[in-house]
N, C-alpha and C positions, 0 to 999 in steps of 0.2 A: 081181149087180153088186157089185163090190168098192168099198167106201167106207172113209173114215178116220173114226174116232170119237174125239173129244177127251174125256178123262175128267177130271173135277175132282178135286182132291187128296183130298177126303173119300171118294171112291169108289175110289181107287187100291188099297186093300187087296184089292179083288176081282180087280184086274188084275195082282197081283204088283208093284205100284208103277208100272206103265206109264201114261204120260200120254196116249199115242196107241195105239189098237188098230185092227186091221182088222175090218171088218164086211161082211156080205153081205146082199143083199135088194133088191127093187125098190121097197119102201115102208119107211117108218120103222118100222112095226109088225114087218115081217119082220126088219129090222136088229136091233131090240131083242130079238126072240125068239132070234135067233142069238147075240147078245151074252150073253144070259142062259144059253144052252146052253153057251157057251164059258167063261163066268165065272159060275158059279152063285151066285145071290143078288143080283146087281147089278140084275136086272130089278125086283125088289120095291122097290128104292130109287128107281127112276124111275117106275114105275107103281103105282097104288094097287090095292086088292083087287078093284075092278071093271074093271081093265085100262085105266084112264085115266091120263094124265100126272098125277103128283102136283102138288098146288097150288103147291108151292114149288120146283118144278124147271122150268127153261126149256130147251127144246131147239130148236136151230137147225139147218137144213139150208142150208149155205152162209150167207148173211146173213139168211135168212128165218126168223122165229119161226114154228114150226109151228102155234101156236095161232091164227095169223091166216092160215094156209094150209089144208091138208086135214087137220090134226092127225096122227094116227097113220098116215093114208093118204097123207101127203105123199110124193111120188116121191123116190127117192134114186138119181139117176143115177150110173153108174159114175164113180169119182173124186171124188164129192162129199165135202165135209168136214161132219161132223155134230158139233155141240158140245153137250154136256150141261153146263148151268150152274145150280148151285144159286142160288135167289133170295136176295138180301141184304136184310134189313129192319132197321129200328131207327134209332138216331140220337137226337140231342138236340133 
């Protein structure tokens, strides 16, 4: 299933500067595997060594935070918008 993946500025070096790339897969896990195959190294920035989402990376399928859905097993229907968003922390 074809989906659109929004890439944050900090990871665009992996996608040749592209802010939006196409992805394939029935689940988020499959989409991320294909994304890493197409753009080597990007997967390690989204997933940790154990294959789980990194603590400071938020991923949304549509408007739903996958951490509150099925995680990496969240369905990615054709045409879905996936957003990879680095968490922002700090402040005064």
